[in-house]
BALOBA-1460 file (C-alpha; in Angstrom, 3 decimals):
// residues 353
<rec num="1" residu="m" x="10.955" y="43.862" z="-39.137"/>
<rec num="2" residu="r" x="9.248" y="44.823" z="-35.881"/>
<rec num="3" residu="l" x="10.621" y="43.931" z="-32.467"/>
<rec num="4" residu="k" x="8.632" y="43.989" z="-29.230"/>
<rec num="5" residu="s" x="9.531" y="43.256" z="-25.637"/>
<rec num="6" residu="f" x="6.999" y="41.496" z="-23.381"/>
<rec num="7" residu="h" x="7.054" y="41.436" z="-19.571"/>
<rec num="8" residu="a" x="5.223" y="38.714" z="-17.652"/>
<rec num="9" residu="k" x="5.349" y="36.756" z="-14.409"/>
<rec num="10" residu="s" x="6.231" y="33.499" z="-16.139"/>
<rec num="11" residu="m" x="7.693" y="32.312" z="-19.410"/>
<rec num="12" residu="s" x="4.450" y="30.593" z="-20.462"/>
<rec num="13" residu="e" x="2.460" y="33.795" z="-19.943"/>
<rec num="14" residu="a" x="5.065" y="35.792" z="-21.910"/>
<rec num="15" residu="m" x="4.905" y="33.312" z="-24.799"/>
<rec num="16" residu="r" x="1.108" y="33.559" z="-24.823"/>
<rec num="17" residu="m" x="1.427" y="37.347" z="-25.139"/>
<rec num="18" residu="v" x="3.876" y="36.927" z="-28.026"/>
<rec num="19" residu="r" x="1.477" y="34.652" z="-29.929"/>
<rec num="20" residu="q" x="-1.547" y="36.878" z="-29.267"/>
<rec num="21" residu="t" x="0.253" y="40.052" z="-30.368"/>
<rec num="22" residu="l" x="2.636" y="38.922" z="-33.119"/>
<rec num="23" residu="g" x="1.174" y="35.606" z="-34.243"/>
<rec num="24" residu="d" x="2.658" y="32.142" z="-34.659"/>
<rec num="25" residu="d" x="5.349" y="33.363" z="-37.070"/>
<rec num="26" residu="a" x="7.103" y="35.438" z="-34.388"/>
<rec num="27" residu="i" x="10.758" y="34.633" z="-33.706"/>
<rec num="28" residu="i" x="12.107" y="34.773" z="-30.157"/>
<rec num="29" residu="v" x="15.178" y="37.041" z="-30.184"/>
<rec num="30" residu="a" x="16.124" y="37.087" z="-26.500"/>
<rec num="31" residu="t" x="14.856" y="36.121" z="-23.054"/>
<rec num="32" residu="r" x="15.992" y="37.194" z="-19.630"/>
<rec num="33" residu="e" x="14.884" y="37.200" z="-16.017"/>
<rec num="34" residu="e" x="14.071" y="40.588" z="-14.492"/>
<rec num="35" residu="d" x="15.729" y="41.724" z="-11.276"/>
<rec num="36" residu="g" x="12.377" y="42.448" z="-9.634"/>
<rec num="37" residu="g" x="10.866" y="39.126" z="-10.669"/>
<rec num="38" residu="g" x="9.266" y="37.869" z="-13.859"/>
<rec num="39" residu="v" x="10.754" y="37.498" z="-17.311"/>
<rec num="40" residu="r" x="11.229" y="39.580" z="-20.435"/>
<rec num="41" residu="v" x="10.930" y="38.069" z="-23.900"/>
<rec num="42" residu="t" x="11.950" y="40.007" z="-27.021"/>
<rec num="43" residu="a" x="10.341" y="38.723" z="-30.229"/>
<rec num="44" residu="a" x="10.527" y="39.776" z="-33.872"/>
<rec num="45" residu="v" x="8.151" y="39.432" z="-36.800"/>
<rec num="46" residu="e" x="8.165" y="40.642" z="-40.389"/>
<rec num="47" residu="d" x="5.751" y="43.517" z="-41.054"/>
<rec num="48" residu="d" x="3.701" y="41.420" z="-43.537"/>
<rec num="49" residu="d" x="3.363" y="38.567" z="-41.023"/>
<rec num="50" residu="l" x="2.261" y="41.038" z="-38.349"/>
<rec num="51" residu="l" x="-0.503" y="42.394" z="-40.573"/>
<rec num="52" residu="m" x="-1.707" y="38.853" z="-41.317"/>
<rec num="53" residu="a" x="-1.718" y="37.993" z="-37.603"/>
<rec num="54" residu="q" x="-3.760" y="41.070" z="-36.808"/>
<rec num="55" residu="a" x="-6.230" y="40.232" z="-39.583"/>
<rec num="56" residu="r" x="-6.688" y="36.674" z="-38.283"/>
<rec num="57" residu="t" x="-7.393" y="37.849" z="-34.742"/>
<rec num="58" residu="a" x="-9.864" y="40.558" z="-35.818"/>
<rec num="59" residu="q" x="-13.410" y="39.721" z="-34.733"/>
<rec num="60" residu="p" x="-16.230" y="39.818" z="-37.344"/>
<rec num="61" residu="t" x="-18.675" y="42.659" z="-37.024"/>
<rec num="62" residu="r" x="-21.974" y="41.608" z="-35.464"/>
<rec num="63" residu="t" x="-24.925" y="43.132" z="-33.688"/>
<rec num="64" residu="a" x="-24.327" y="43.345" z="-29.966"/>
<rec num="65" residu="r" x="-26.134" y="44.657" z="-26.969"/>
<rec num="66" residu="p" x="-25.503" y="48.333" z="-26.188"/>
<rec num="67" residu="v" x="-22.515" y="49.012" z="-24.033"/>
<rec num="68" residu="v" x="-21.858" y="51.802" z="-21.601"/>
<rec num="69" residu="v" x="-19.255" y="54.249" z="-22.896"/>
<rec num="70" residu="v" x="-16.885" y="55.561" z="-20.252"/>
<rec num="71" residu="e" x="-14.805" y="58.578" z="-21.163"/>
<rec num="72" residu="e" x="-11.275" y="58.389" z="-19.879"/>
<rec num="73" residu="e" x="-8.289" y="60.680" z="-20.045"/>
<rec num="74" residu="p" x="-5.947" y="59.628" z="-22.874"/>
<rec num="75" residu="e" x="-3.036" y="57.653" z="-21.495"/>
<rec num="76" residu="i" x="0.502" y="58.118" z="-22.743"/>
<rec num="77" residu="d" x="2.782" y="55.094" z="-22.746"/>
<rec num="78" residu="v" x="6.063" y="56.931" z="-22.229"/>
<rec num="79" residu="g" x="8.151" y="53.879" z="-23.053"/>
<rec num="80" residu="e" x="6.263" y="53.343" z="-26.310"/>
<rec num="81" residu="v" x="6.609" y="56.997" z="-27.368"/>
<rec num="82" residu="v" x="10.335" y="57.045" z="-26.602"/>
<rec num="83" residu="a" x="10.802" y="53.749" z="-28.446"/>
<rec num="84" residu="d" x="9.032" y="55.166" z="-31.502"/>
<rec num="85" residu="v" x="11.216" y="58.305" z="-31.460"/>
<rec num="86" residu="l" x="14.429" y="56.283" z="-31.202"/>
<rec num="87" residu="h" x="13.272" y="54.012" z="-34.018"/>
<rec num="88" residu="r" x="12.499" y="56.953" z="-36.326"/>
<rec num="89" residu="h" x="15.926" y="58.472" z="-35.662"/>
<rec num="90" residu="g" x="17.747" y="55.229" z="-36.412"/>
<rec num="91" residu="v" x="19.338" y="54.799" z="-32.981"/>
<rec num="92" residu="p" x="21.307" y="51.518" z="-32.849"/>
<rec num="93" residu="a" x="19.158" y="48.751" z="-31.345"/>
<rec num="94" residu="a" x="21.334" y="47.951" z="-28.318"/>
<rec num="95" residu="l" x="21.641" y="51.635" z="-27.387"/>
<rec num="96" residu="a" x="17.915" y="52.193" z="-27.973"/>
<rec num="97" residu="e" x="17.025" y="49.357" z="-25.584"/>
<rec num="98" residu="q" x="19.120" y="50.925" z="-22.814"/>
<rec num="99" residu="l" x="17.545" y="54.338" z="-23.356"/>
<rec num="100" residu="i" x="14.026" y="52.862" z="-23.379"/>
<rec num="101" residu="d" x="14.649" y="51.068" z="-20.085"/>
<rec num="102" residu="a" x="16.031" y="54.258" z="-18.510"/>
<rec num="103" residu="a" x="13.067" y="56.350" z="-19.732"/>
<rec num="104" residu="a" x="10.380" y="53.822" z="-18.768"/>
<rec num="105" residu="g" x="11.623" y="53.652" z="-15.188"/>
<rec num="106" residu="l" x="10.952" y="57.349" z="-14.541"/>
<rec num="107" residu="d" x="7.865" y="58.743" z="-12.827"/>
<rec num="108" residu="t" x="6.776" y="61.180" z="-15.543"/>
<rec num="109" residu="d" x="4.172" y="61.248" z="-18.292"/>
<rec num="110" residu="d" x="6.187" y="63.706" z="-20.429"/>
<rec num="111" residu="p" x="8.080" y="61.699" z="-23.076"/>
<rec num="112" residu="a" x="10.513" y="64.577" z="-23.754"/>
<rec num="113" residu="l" x="11.524" y="64.768" z="-20.093"/>
<rec num="114" residu="a" x="11.773" y="60.986" z="-19.909"/>
<rec num="115" residu="l" x="14.003" y="60.845" z="-22.988"/>
<rec num="116" residu="g" x="16.061" y="63.774" z="-21.671"/>
<rec num="117" residu="a" x="16.646" y="61.990" z="-18.361"/>
<rec num="118" residu="a" x="17.607" y="58.817" z="-20.229"/>
<rec num="119" residu="l" x="20.107" y="60.776" z="-22.350"/>
<rec num="120" residu="d" x="21.493" y="62.403" z="-19.211"/>
<rec num="121" residu="s" x="22.144" y="58.985" z="-17.692"/>
<rec num="122" residu="m" x="24.201" y="57.787" z="-20.658"/>
<rec num="123" residu="f" x="25.819" y="60.839" z="-22.266"/>
<rec num="124" residu="t" x="27.883" y="63.852" z="-21.178"/>
<rec num="125" residu="f" x="26.811" y="67.387" z="-22.107"/>
<rec num="126" residu="s" x="29.396" y="70.149" z="-21.685"/>
<rec num="127" residu="p" x="28.491" y="73.407" z="-23.536"/>
<rec num="128" residu="l" x="31.156" y="75.993" z="-24.315"/>
<rec num="129" residu="q" x="31.487" y="78.531" z="-21.502"/>
<rec num="130" residu="d" x="30.946" y="82.263" z="-21.985"/>
<rec num="131" residu="r" x="32.953" y="84.226" z="-19.458"/>
<rec num="132" residu="r" x="35.252" y="87.202" z="-19.557"/>
<rec num="133" residu="g" x="38.879" y="86.054" z="-19.434"/>
<rec num="134" residu="g" x="40.274" y="82.721" z="-18.345"/>
<rec num="135" residu="n" x="38.996" y="80.796" z="-21.359"/>
<rec num="136" residu="k" x="41.258" y="78.306" z="-23.078"/>
<rec num="137" residu="p" x="41.829" y="78.962" z="-26.783"/>
<rec num="138" residu="l" x="39.651" y="76.710" z="-28.929"/>
<rec num="139" residu="i" x="40.967" y="74.858" z="-31.986"/>
<rec num="140" residu="l" x="38.206" y="73.714" z="-34.325"/>
<rec num="141" residu="v" x="39.128" y="70.412" z="-35.995"/>
<rec num="142" residu="g" x="37.289" y="67.943" z="-38.160"/>
<rec num="143" residu="p" x="36.939" y="66.382" z="-41.604"/>
<rec num="144" residu="p" x="36.773" y="68.570" z="-44.728"/>
<rec num="145" residu="g" x="33.470" y="70.362" z="-45.214"/>
<rec num="146" residu="s" x="32.233" y="69.980" z="-41.646"/>
<rec num="147" residu="g" x="31.730" y="73.748" z="-41.179"/>
<rec num="148" residu="k" x="34.714" y="74.759" z="-39.016"/>
<rec num="149" residu="t" x="35.180" y="78.196" z="-40.617"/>
<rec num="150" residu="l" x="31.498" y="79.051" z="-40.184"/>
<rec num="151" residu="i" x="31.631" y="77.944" z="-36.536"/>
<rec num="152" residu="v" x="34.663" y="80.192" z="-35.906"/>
<rec num="153" residu="a" x="32.723" y="83.091" z="-37.430"/>
<rec num="154" residu="k" x="29.640" y="82.310" z="-35.310"/>
<rec num="155" residu="l" x="31.678" y="82.098" z="-32.092"/>
<rec num="156" residu="a" x="33.504" y="85.322" z="-32.924"/>
<rec num="157" residu="a" x="30.248" y="87.157" z="-33.686"/>
<rec num="158" residu="q" x="28.706" y="85.890" z="-30.470"/>
<rec num="159" residu="a" x="31.702" y="87.104" z="-28.474"/>
<rec num="160" residu="v" x="31.654" y="90.539" z="-30.144"/>
<rec num="161" residu="f" x="27.933" y="90.876" z="-29.442"/>
<rec num="162" residu="r" x="28.660" y="90.221" z="-25.756"/>
<rec num="163" residu="k" x="31.455" y="92.797" z="-25.794"/>
<rec num="164" residu="r" x="34.252" y="90.262" z="-25.422"/>
<rec num="165" residu="s" x="37.700" y="90.822" z="-26.919"/>
<rec num="166" residu="v" x="38.396" y="88.265" z="-29.645"/>
<rec num="167" residu="g" x="41.488" y="86.819" z="-31.310"/>
<rec num="168" residu="v" x="41.066" y="84.754" z="-34.484"/>
<rec num="169" residu="i" x="43.808" y="82.586" z="-35.992"/>
<rec num="170" residu="t" x="43.719" y="80.438" z="-39.111"/>
<rec num="171" residu="t" x="46.005" y="77.608" z="-40.140"/>
<rec num="172" residu="d" x="43.919" y="76.860" z="-43.247"/>
<rec num="173" residu="t" x="46.379" y="78.184" z="-45.840"/>
<rec num="174" residu="v" x="45.939" y="75.342" z="-48.343"/>
<rec num="175" residu="r" x="42.215" y="75.200" z="-49.141"/>
<rec num="176" residu="a" x="41.265" y="77.519" z="-51.979"/>
<rec num="177" residu="g" x="39.308" y="80.450" z="-50.585"/>
<rec num="178" residu="g" x="39.446" y="79.190" z="-47.003"/>
<rec num="179" residu="m" x="41.457" y="82.090" z="-45.601"/>
<rec num="180" residu="e" x="39.587" y="84.644" z="-47.735"/>
<rec num="181" residu="q" x="36.240" y="83.432" z="-46.408"/>
<rec num="182" residu="l" x="37.291" y="83.855" z="-42.784"/>
<rec num="183" residu="a" x="38.992" y="87.188" z="-43.560"/>
<rec num="184" residu="a" x="35.709" y="88.509" z="-44.961"/>
<rec num="185" residu="f" x="33.923" y="87.595" z="-41.722"/>
<rec num="186" residu="t" x="36.586" y="89.132" z="-39.456"/>
<rec num="187" residu="r" x="36.703" y="92.376" z="-41.464"/>
<rec num="188" residu="l" x="32.978" y="92.882" z="-40.941"/>
<rec num="189" residu="m" x="33.453" y="92.375" z="-37.187"/>
<rec num="190" residu="k" x="36.632" y="94.515" z="-37.113"/>
<rec num="191" residu="i" x="38.719" y="91.629" z="-35.752"/>
<rec num="192" residu="k" x="42.330" y="91.083" z="-36.730"/>
<rec num="193" residu="l" x="43.018" y="87.735" z="-38.393"/>
<rec num="194" residu="a" x="46.369" y="86.037" z="-37.791"/>
<rec num="195" residu="t" x="47.586" y="83.494" z="-40.351"/>
<rec num="196" residu="v" x="50.046" y="80.754" z="-39.353"/>
<rec num="197" residu="e" x="51.513" y="77.782" z="-41.184"/>
<rec num="198" residu="d" x="53.277" y="75.657" z="-38.558"/>
<rec num="199" residu="p" x="53.166" y="74.792" z="-34.819"/>
<rec num="200" residu="d" x="55.882" y="77.314" z="-33.884"/>
<rec num="201" residu="a" x="54.001" y="80.147" z="-35.542"/>
<rec num="202" residu="l" x="50.799" y="79.037" z="-33.814"/>
<rec num="203" residu="a" x="52.505" y="79.167" z="-30.420"/>
<rec num="204" residu="g" x="53.601" y="82.716" z="-31.211"/>
<rec num="205" residu="a" x="50.080" y="83.699" z="-32.228"/>
<rec num="206" residu="f" x="48.791" y="82.385" z="-28.909"/>
<rec num="207" residu="e" x="51.242" y="84.670" z="-27.104"/>
<rec num="208" residu="v" x="50.082" y="87.680" z="-29.107"/>
<rec num="209" residu="s" x="46.422" y="86.880" z="-28.315"/>
<rec num="210" residu="r" x="47.011" y="86.086" z="-24.652"/>
<rec num="211" residu="g" x="44.977" y="89.064" z="-23.377"/>
<rec num="212" residu="a" x="41.852" y="88.308" z="-25.441"/>
<rec num="213" residu="d" x="38.716" y="86.949" z="-23.743"/>
<rec num="214" residu="v" x="38.132" y="84.511" z="-26.616"/>
<rec num="215" residu="v" x="40.769" y="82.966" z="-28.899"/>
<rec num="216" residu="l" x="39.609" y="80.852" z="-31.831"/>
<rec num="217" residu="v" x="41.663" y="78.796" z="-34.272"/>
<rec num="218" residu="d" x="40.363" y="77.587" z="-37.635"/>
<rec num="219" residu="t" x="42.150" y="74.583" z="-39.151"/>
<rec num="220" residu="a" x="42.175" y="72.866" z="-42.515"/>
<rec num="221" residu="g" x="39.959" y="69.819" z="-42.885"/>
<rec num="222" residu="r" x="41.798" y="66.597" z="-42.096"/>
<rec num="223" residu="n" x="41.192" y="63.149" z="-43.516"/>
<rec num="224" residu="p" x="40.753" y="60.979" z="-40.391"/>
<rec num="225" residu="y" x="42.037" y="57.929" z="-42.288"/>
<rec num="226" residu="n" x="45.201" y="59.611" z="-43.594"/>
<rec num="227" residu="r" x="48.169" y="59.139" z="-41.242"/>
<rec num="228" residu="e" x="50.033" y="62.155" z="-42.588"/>
<rec num="229" residu="d" x="47.037" y="64.435" z="-42.122"/>
<rec num="230" residu="m" x="46.509" y="63.276" z="-38.566"/>
<rec num="231" residu="a" x="50.229" y="63.508" z="-37.734"/>
<rec num="232" residu="d" x="50.281" y="67.141" z="-38.945"/>
<rec num="233" residu="l" x="47.233" y="67.923" z="-36.825"/>
<rec num="234" residu="k" x="48.776" y="66.248" z="-33.784"/>
<rec num="235" residu="a" x="51.857" y="68.469" z="-34.146"/>
<rec num="236" residu="l" x="49.616" y="71.529" z="-34.428"/>
<rec num="237" residu="l" x="47.701" y="70.605" z="-31.272"/>
<rec num="238" residu="s" x="50.966" y="70.296" z="-29.339"/>
<rec num="239" residu="a" x="51.724" y="73.987" z="-29.937"/>
<rec num="240" residu="g" x="49.876" y="75.278" z="-26.883"/>
<rec num="241" residu="v" x="47.234" y="74.772" z="-24.213"/>
<rec num="242" residu="a" x="44.283" y="75.159" z="-26.587"/>
<rec num="243" residu="e" x="41.373" y="72.724" z="-26.415"/>
<rec num="244" residu="p" x="40.517" y="70.907" z="-29.646"/>
<rec num="245" residu="i" x="36.798" y="70.711" z="-30.486"/>
<rec num="246" residu="l" x="35.564" y="68.235" z="-33.091"/>
<rec num="247" residu="v" x="33.168" y="69.826" z="-35.584"/>
<rec num="248" residu="l" x="30.979" y="67.050" z="-36.997"/>
<rec num="249" residu="p" x="27.995" y="67.443" z="-39.331"/>
<rec num="250" residu="a" x="24.715" y="65.698" z="-38.623"/>
<rec num="251" residu="g" x="23.316" y="63.262" z="-41.166"/>
<rec num="252" residu="l" x="26.381" y="61.024" z="-41.577"/>
<rec num="253" residu="d" x="26.225" y="57.259" z="-41.586"/>
<rec num="254" residu="a" x="26.324" y="56.050" z="-37.973"/>
<rec num="255" residu="m" x="29.350" y="53.768" z="-38.327"/>
<rec num="256" residu="e" x="31.252" y="56.273" z="-40.471"/>
<rec num="257" residu="a" x="30.648" y="59.111" z="-38.017"/>
<rec num="258" residu="a" x="31.791" y="56.931" z="-35.095"/>
<rec num="259" residu="d" x="35.007" y="55.985" z="-36.899"/>
<rec num="260" residu="i" x="35.728" y="59.659" z="-37.657"/>
<rec num="261" residu="a" x="35.145" y="60.656" z="-34.031"/>
<rec num="262" residu="q" x="37.413" y="57.909" z="-32.727"/>
<rec num="263" residu="s" x="40.240" y="59.048" z="-35.021"/>
<rec num="264" residu="f" x="40.074" y="62.566" z="-33.555"/>
<rec num="265" residu="k" x="39.571" y="61.201" z="-30.037"/>
<rec num="266" residu="a" x="43.020" y="59.585" z="-30.348"/>
<rec num="267" residu="l" x="44.496" y="63.109" z="-30.653"/>
<rec num="268" residu="g" x="42.961" y="64.251" z="-27.388"/>
<rec num="269" residu="v" x="39.604" y="65.630" z="-28.565"/>
<rec num="270" residu="r" x="36.969" y="65.302" z="-25.834"/>
<rec num="271" residu="r" x="34.048" y="67.450" z="-26.998"/>
<rec num="272" residu="m" x="31.933" y="67.384" z="-30.145"/>
<rec num="273" residu="l" x="30.122" y="70.325" z="-31.775"/>
<rec num="274" residu="i" x="27.326" y="69.390" z="-34.185"/>
<rec num="275" residu="t" x="26.642" y="71.293" z="-37.422"/>
<rec num="276" residu="r" x="23.922" y="71.159" z="-40.099"/>
<rec num="277" residu="l" x="21.138" y="70.198" z="-37.726"/>
<rec num="278" residu="d" x="18.824" y="72.218" z="-39.957"/>
<rec num="279" residu="m" x="19.554" y="69.762" z="-42.790"/>
<rec num="280" residu="a" x="19.168" y="66.508" z="-40.837"/>
<rec num="281" residu="r" x="16.004" y="64.737" z="-39.723"/>
<rec num="282" residu="r" x="17.567" y="61.663" z="-38.117"/>
<rec num="283" residu="l" x="19.933" y="62.129" z="-35.188"/>
<rec num="284" residu="g" x="20.500" y="58.518" z="-34.201"/>
<rec num="285" residu="s" x="23.991" y="58.496" z="-35.716"/>
<rec num="286" residu="l" x="25.031" y="61.310" z="-33.361"/>
<rec num="287" residu="l" x="23.996" y="59.308" z="-30.314"/>
<rec num="288" residu="g" x="25.777" y="56.235" z="-31.648"/>
<rec num="289" residu="t" x="28.905" y="58.312" z="-32.325"/>
<rec num="290" residu="a" x="29.002" y="59.858" z="-28.860"/>
<rec num="291" residu="h" x="28.353" y="56.479" z="-27.253"/>
<rec num="292" residu="r" x="31.167" y="54.711" z="-29.102"/>
<rec num="293" residu="s" x="33.736" y="57.516" z="-28.851"/>
<rec num="294" residu="r" x="32.774" y="58.592" z="-25.308"/>
<rec num="295" residu="m" x="32.818" y="62.233" z="-26.416"/>
<rec num="296" residu="a" x="30.735" y="64.941" z="-24.775"/>
<rec num="297" residu="f" x="28.211" y="67.033" z="-26.680"/>
<rec num="298" residu="c" x="28.843" y="70.773" z="-26.371"/>
<rec num="299" residu="n" x="26.935" y="72.971" z="-28.858"/>
<rec num="300" residu="a" x="25.038" y="72.737" z="-32.129"/>
<rec num="301" residu="s" x="24.529" y="74.878" z="-35.211"/>
<rec num="302" residu="v" x="21.004" y="74.943" z="-36.631"/>
<rec num="303" residu="s" x="21.537" y="77.627" z="-39.287"/>
<rec num="304" residu="s" x="24.095" y="78.604" z="-41.930"/>
<rec num="305" residu="k" x="23.771" y="82.284" z="-40.966"/>
<rec num="306" residu="v" x="26.647" y="83.764" z="-38.944"/>
<rec num="307" residu="a" x="24.294" y="86.037" z="-36.992"/>
<rec num="308" residu="e" x="22.368" y="83.020" z="-35.698"/>
<rec num="309" residu="g" x="24.736" y="81.645" z="-33.096"/>
<rec num="310" residu="l" x="25.179" y="78.233" z="-31.551"/>
<rec num="311" residu="t" x="22.729" y="76.350" z="-29.349"/>
<rec num="312" residu="p" x="24.139" y="74.924" z="-26.098"/>
<rec num="313" residu="l" x="23.206" y="71.262" z="-25.863"/>
<rec num="314" residu="n" x="21.795" y="69.647" z="-22.728"/>
<rec num="315" residu="p" x="19.823" y="66.404" z="-22.348"/>
<rec num="316" residu="v" x="16.351" y="67.970" z="-22.561"/>
<rec num="317" residu="a" x="17.329" y="70.245" z="-25.457"/>
<rec num="318" residu="f" x="18.614" y="67.224" z="-27.384"/>
<rec num="319" residu="a" x="15.440" y="65.287" z="-26.578"/>
<rec num="320" residu="r" x="13.283" y="68.135" z="-27.905"/>
<rec num="321" residu="l" x="15.341" y="68.187" z="-31.115"/>
<rec num="322" residu="m" x="14.360" y="64.541" z="-31.551"/>
<rec num="323" residu="m" x="10.677" y="65.204" z="-30.741"/>
<rec num="324" residu="p" x="9.355" y="68.069" z="-32.939"/>
<rec num="325" residu="a" x="6.497" y="70.178" z="-31.626"/>
<rec num="326" residu="e" x="3.998" y="68.787" z="-34.153"/>
<rec num="327" residu="d" x="4.673" y="65.255" z="-32.914"/>
<rec num="328" residu="k" x="3.977" y="66.288" z="-29.321"/>
<rec num="329" residu="a" x="0.778" y="68.063" z="-30.351"/>
<rec num="330" residu="a" x="-0.440" y="64.942" z="-32.149"/>
<rec num="331" residu="r" x="0.208" y="62.775" z="-29.098"/>
<rec num="332" residu="n" x="-1.693" y="65.165" z="-26.831"/>
<rec num="333" residu="r" x="-4.888" y="65.244" z="-28.917"/>
<rec num="334" residu="p" x="-7.803" y="63.574" z="-27.070"/>
<rec num="335" residu="k" x="-8.514" y="60.071" z="-28.297"/>
<rec num="336" residu="p" x="-12.071" y="58.845" z="-29.092"/>
<rec num="337" residu="a" x="-13.731" y="57.226" z="-26.120"/>
<rec num="338" residu="a" x="-13.639" y="53.430" z="-26.219"/>
<rec num="339" residu="p" x="-16.281" y="50.979" z="-24.886"/>
<rec num="340" residu="a" x="-15.636" y="49.870" z="-21.335"/>
<rec num="341" residu="k" x="-14.367" y="46.332" z="-21.130"/>
<rec num="342" residu="t" x="-12.841" y="43.952" z="-18.671"/>
<rec num="343" residu="k" x="-9.224" y="44.820" z="-18.033"/>
<rec num="344" residu="a" x="-6.994" y="41.948" z="-19.126"/>
<rec num="345" residu="v" x="-3.347" y="41.204" z="-18.505"/>
<rec num="346" residu="r" x="-1.424" y="43.508" z="-20.824"/>
<rec num="347" residu="s" x="2.165" y="43.470" z="-22.009"/>
<rec num="348" residu="s" x="4.271" y="46.594" z="-21.680"/>
<rec num="349" residu="s" x="5.492" y="46.055" z="-25.216"/>
<rec num="350" residu="r" x="7.837" y="48.527" z="-26.833"/>
<rec num="351" residu="t" x="8.832" y="48.793" z="-30.449"/>
<rec num="352" residu="i" x="12.554" y="49.153" z="-31.031"/>
<rec num="353" residu="p" x="14.592" y="49.405" z="-34.216"/>
């Protein structure tokens, strides 16, 4: 199904636009009056009905008098491009409509900047800080298999590369091979690995690592729907002043990811680190998750290699992840010149999921 929004001075004019563009089979989804005057009508039509409507309105080919061809610079409808990107990434419809409105109201012809500004208006971006001393310890939490151990290794390697002192602690003493995997990473970086099994031991490990520039804690994966798992994690988080960071993989179902994030949000988690971006092509679920849980984006992992660190996330960086370079190149190719014709009233229609 395709949805389009039409803006016009009056309801009758908007309905005429709906019929001309979508045909008589279009269904009116919503109408509203605009603050600056006029009305907006959102209509929907099945893809097959849309094709039939376009075929009916197509004019038969006939011999006509020559026309003057006027070459014009290709125009970019920023709102339309942003709407198409959000649709392809599966952004929830209500959230997509808000982002489209925010992007279309900006004075720019760069869709990536427009989408970045729209994201900035609705989401919080708070990358992990890199400074010598004064950093809170970080506890990486999340569901099983989200990539917490790899993220600890990446953060530790990044700190060593920048000549920071590092303390690494693991509480993952249950998962088969979990501690051995992290121990292999820390041995290569010549970092001591502390192993703890309960909140009291974790508090002691924090004291031992107090002088380190960076202190990282790996935890066992927790089932967000298991009360016992979450109660154990809550007790672990109460052992010190460390900040919990949710490690969440990209590519999850939107509703499932939002439910997982809200379970960890109840334990005091405020920032979300995204993994497996190299294995995901649709990021709409991440936006839906952040919007529902009110969590901030911090960093992202785009590779399974420890040496390739984390990418700090900001609005424009996230927008560019959603708009690959080949898409931008295709949009910027000159379009064939079209015959000059009388300019008619035109709807600023946008396709949304």
